[in-house]
C-alpha positions in Angstrom: 39.9 -30.7 7.0 36.3 -29.9 8.8 34.2 -27.9 6.6 30.1 -27.6 8.2 27.2 -25.6 5.7 25.1 -24.6 7.5 21.9 -25.2 6.0 19.2 -23.3 6.2 15.5 -24.5 7.8 12.2 -24.7 5.7 11.2 -21.1 7.4 14.6 -19.2 7.5 14.3 -19.9 3.2 10.5 -19.2 2.8 11.0 -15.6 4.7 13.7 -15.0 2.6 12.3 -15.8 -0.8 8.9 -13.9 0.7 7.4 -11.5 -2.0 6.2 -9.0 0.2 9.6 -8.2 1.7 11.0 -4.9 -0.1 13.8 -4.7 -2.1 17.6 -3.9 0.6 18.5 -1.3 -2.4 14.6 0.4 -1.6 15.5 0.5 1.4 18.7 1.4 1.3 17.6 4.1 -0.3 14.9 5.7 1.5 17.4 5.0 4.8 19.8 7.7 2.5 16.7 10.3 2.2 15.5 10.0 5.6 19.4 10.8 6.6 19.6 13.5 4.5 15.9 15.0 5.5 17.4 15.2 9.4 20.2 16.6 8.5 18.4 19.1 7.1 16.6 20.0 9.8 13.2 18.7 8.1 12.2 16.7 10.8 8.8 16.4 12.6 8.6 15.7 16.4 6.8 12.9 18.2 4.1 15.6 20.0 3.1 16.1 16.6 3.4 12.8 15.2 1.0 11.2 17.8 -1.1 14.4 17.1 -1.3 12.5 13.5 -2.7 9.6 14.8 -6.5 8.9 14.7 -7.0 6.7 17.6 -10.4 5.8 18.5 
C-alpha cells in the first residue's frame, strides 16, 4: 500500500494563517443574509450601484 500526503507549501500555510481573513462562519452568515434579502426582493439594481460610486 502506498500512502501519499500532500504537504502544504510555505505560501499556502501563510495564506491559511492570515489574520486578515474573514472567518468562515461570518462569511456563511453574510451569504445567508444576502440570500434572504434577495428572496425578499430587497435588491439594488446595478445602475444604482454605479451611480453611488464616486469616481474621480
